[in-house]
N, C-alpha and C positions, 0 to 999 in steps of 0.2 A: 977301190970302191969305198966311199966314205961311210962310216957307221952312223946310223941316225942318232941325233941328239935326244936327250931326255924329253925335250919339248916336242920333237917330232914323234917320238914314241907315244907321248901322251895324246897328241892329236890323232894318231892312227887308232889308238885304243878308244878314244872318244867317238870317232867315226864308226868304228866297229860296234860299239855299244849302241849308238843311235840306230844303226842298221838292224841290230838284233831286236831292239825295242819296237821299231816300226814294223818288223816282220811278224810280231806276235799278234795273235787274234784276240787275246784278252787284254784288258787295260792294265798297264804297268805304271805305277807312280812312285817316284823317289822323293823322300822328304828328309829334312835335316832333323836334328834333335829337338827342335822347337815346334815341329809340325809344318814347317814351311815347305811348299812344293818346289822342288828344284828341277824336276824333269817329269814329263808325262808323254806317253807315246800316242801315235795317231789313233789307235783303237780307243784309248782313254778319252781323248778329246771328242771323238765321235759318240762315245757312249754317254758322256755327261753333257754334250751339247755346247761346249765352250770353245773359244779360240785359245791358242796357246798363251798369248800375252794376258789373257784374263785369269789364268790359273797360276802361271809361274810367279813365285813370290808371295802368293796368297796362302792362307793356312788351310790344311787338309780338312779341318772341321767343317768348312763350308760345303763339303760334299756329303755331310752326315745330317740326319734328322735329329731332333731333340728326343731324349735327353742326352744322347751321346755327344752332340755338338758342344754343349756347355761343359761337359766333363772330360773332353779329349785331352786338353792340356794337362789336367791332373793325372790322367792315365800315363802319359809320357813321363811326367815328372816322377811319379811313383816308381815306374820301371827303372828309370835311370838312377834313382836313389836306392832302391832295394834289390834290383836285379830280378824281381819276381815278375814273370811274364803272364799277362792275362790272355793275350791272343798271339803273341809272337811265336812262330814255329808251329802254330796250329791253324788249321782251316776251319772256318765256321760261317754259318749263314747270317747275314746282316741285311739291313735296309740302307740304301743310298738315295741321294736326292739329285735330280738333274737340274739344269740351269733354270728351267721354267717352274721348278718346285715339285715336279712329278716324282713320287717315290717308287722304287722298284727293288726287287729282291736280288741280292748278290751273294756269291761265295767269295769270301775275303781270306787271303793268306798273306801274312806279314813276315818278312825276314829282316834280320839286322845286318847292315854292312859295317863290319868292324874295321875301324881306322884308328891310328894313333892320335890324330888331330881332333876328330870329333865323331860323334855317332850319327849314322844315317840309317834310314829304314827304307825298304822297298815293299810295296804292296801289289799283290796280284788280284785283280778284280774280274770275276766272271759274272756276266749277266745271266740271271736265272729266270728271267721273265718268260721265255718260251717254254722252258721245262715246267714252270709252275702252271702255265696255261694248259700244257699237255696233260699234266697231272689232274688239273681241274676237269678237263674233258673226260679223262678216264673215269674219274669219280662219278661224273654225271652219267656216263654210260653204264657204270656198275649199278647206280641207283635205278636207272631205267630197267635194267635186267632184273634186279630184285623185284621191282614193281610188277613187271610182266610175269615173273614166276608166281607171285602172289595171286595175280588175276587168273592165271591158268589153274592153280590149285583151288581157288574159290569157285571157279567155273565148274570143276568136277564135283564140288559140294553143293551145287545150286539147289538140288532137291531138298537137302537137309536144311539149308538156310531158309528156303521158302516155307518149309514146315515149321521151323522155329519161330518165324514171324507170324505165321497163320494161327498157331496155337493161342497166343494171348488175344489176337483179334477175334477169334471165334469165341473165346471166353467172354470178352467184352460184350459181344453181340448177345450171348446167352443171358448174361447178367442184366443187360438193358431190357430184354424181353421180359425177364422175371420181374424187374422193377415196374414195367408198364402194367403187368398183370396185377401187381400188388396195389397199384393206385385205384383199381376198381373195387377193392375190398375195403370194408370198414372194420378196423380191428385196433385194439389197444397196442398190439405188437407191431403195427404197421411202421411206425417211426423207427423202431429198433431194427426191423428187417431191412428197411430202406437204407439205413445207415450202413449196415453190413454190406449190402449190395454195392453201394457207392464206394466203400473202401476197397472191395474186390475189383471193381472197375478201375479204380485208380492204380491198384497194384499191378493189374495186367497191362495197363497203359504204360506204366513205368518199365515193365518187363520188355514190351515191344520196343519202346524207345531205346532201351539199353542194347537190345539186339542190333537195331539200326546204327546206333553209335559205334558199337564194336566193329560192325562190318565196314562202316565208313572209314574207320581208322585203319583197318586192314588193307583197304584198297587205295588208300592215299599214296601219292608218290612223294617225292622230295628227298632231302638229304637225311642222313642219320641224325636222330635226336635221342641222346642218351639222358637218362635220369635214373633215380633210384626206384626200383619196382620190387614188390614182393613176389618171389618165385612161385610160391604155392598158388597165388591168384593167377599168374600168367598161365600156368598149366591148366587150371580149372577153366579158364576162359577158352583155351584151345579145345578142351574136351566137349564143351557145350556145342561146338560146331559139328561134332560127330554124332550127336544124340540121335538124330533121325536115321542116319546111315547105319548106325549100330543096331537100331531097332528093327531094321529089315533083315538082319543076319543073326547068326547064332554067336557072333563074336562078343566076348566080354572084355572090357577094358578096366583093369584094376590099377588105380592110382594110389600110391602111398605117400601122402604129403609129409614134409618135415614136421617134427613135433613142435618146433618153435619157429618164430618169425625169421626170415632170411631175406634181406633186401640186397639186390645186386644193382650195380650201375651199368645199365644196358639200354639198348634200343628195344623197347618192349615188343614192337611190331615185328622186328627182325627175328628176335628169339622165338616168338610165336610162329613165325614163318618156318623156322627150322623144325620145330616140334610138329607142326601140321604136316610137313613133308614126311617126317619119320613115321608118324602114326598112320598117315595115308598109305605109305609104302608097305607097312606091316599089314594093314587091312587088305590091300590088293593081293599081297602074297598069300594071306590066309584064305581069301575067297577063291582065288585061282586054283590053289592046291586042294580046296575042299577039306581042310584040316579038321580032324575030329576034336571037339572041345576047344575051339580056337580061342586063344587068350593073348591079350597085349598087356604087358606090365610096365608101369612107369614108376620108378623109385629113384631116390636120391641119397647120396652120402657126400660128405666133404672132409677134407683134411685142413691143414692150417692155411693153405693157399687157394684151393679151388673147390668149387661145387661140381659134382658129377651127376648129371641127369641121365639115367639109363632107360632106354626104350627097347624092350625085349618082346619077342613073340615066339610062339611054339610052332611056327610054320616050317616050310621046307628049307629055310636057310639060304645062304648065298653060295652058289657053286664055287669051288676052289679056283677055277679059271677066271672068275669075275672079281675075286677079292682085291686084286691089285689094280683093277681098272675101274672099279665102281665110282670113284670120286673124280674120274677124268671127265672133262666137259664133252658132251655129246655121246657118251657111252650109256646105253640103256639096254635092259633086258625085257622091257615092256613093248608089246607090238606097236602101240601108238605113242610111245614115249619120246620125249625130246632129248633126254639125257643131260639136263642142266640142273635138276633138283638137288642132288647130293653135292655137285660141284659148287653150287651157290651156297648151300648150307655150310660147307666147309670154309668158304670165304667169309661168311658172316661170323662164324666162330673165331676165325683168325683175326678179323677186324675188332673183335671184343677182347683180344688178348688170350683167347682160349683155343680149343681144338675140338674136332669131331673125328672119331675113329670107330672102326668096326672090330668087334671081337666075336669069335665063335663060341657059343655057349657049350657047356660040357655035354648036354643032352642033345636037344634039337632046336631048330629055329635060328634066329638072328638077334644080335644085340648091338645097338649103336649107343655110343656114350658121348654126350655133349658136355664138355668141361668149360666152366666159366670162372674167371678170377673172382675171389671174394672181395678183393680191394679194388679201388677205382683204377681203370685202365683207360687212357685216352680222354 
């Protein structure tokens, strides 16, 4: 039996390589040291939308968007001159361009084929379009869930919200009646009194408008919008929502603001959503247990990295059996609860680079701690 010649061995190896490349589900592209495409598999041709003769012999930069397209030759030259790899041996997410100009996300991994004669490189390209679309859909569902949770919580506070709006409207009506009565009198003080009444009407109108504005922001849907917000103000806005509900009970809410300003890069509405849930849970526990001298305390402290917001109450606390499950979706101890509040709150904290956890106070009650980074996250 004759031994195969080197030429025959090379042909066999070439056919084996071709079969291997075409069996791959990801795009595989082989280029020379100047970036010229020497070989591309079927998956690569299908992904980029080209025929084989359109790509073989052309430069790989044609599959890249700017500014990488203009800089790619310099990348290759710098690597061959210095040996310092920017992407070789590492996988990273990039953007590629199809034949028609459509951009799409990819995971790109590049390896070097070491040969004595010349340098060659092989690139593995995975299309991330479907996974990005799935991630977008998950984010949209998460945002809808966050919105639904806000609406449920605000629905439970409807009486307080209506009262909060009704107060300034009632005051406006009373001042208007007083002003109408004054117009029937003749007095040197009439102008001054009318000016005072008009100022009070304007003040109460602004108060009502602010309540409506705050509620409209809380019920809005949409994606996460982060900006710098003063944390003391966020908490004070939350407590305004509970004024009427607190007035119907013996519950006291004691808030200790930070002595100085502290702005955090957060989605204000989502952070308010967490705090509304925590305060509402404490109020429900205190009312259900009929706790003597019921008290909710909100205070804050920080280290070099995080701000910690503590919401504590002197109610019955969390049963030991529930401590490990309280943050699980659909777990609830309330008769009519859905079991999503704390789970959503924990997700919001994590999305901000922070955390939400429970700790048992030394005496009685429950304490939840929302930790948020002091520096910008996301």
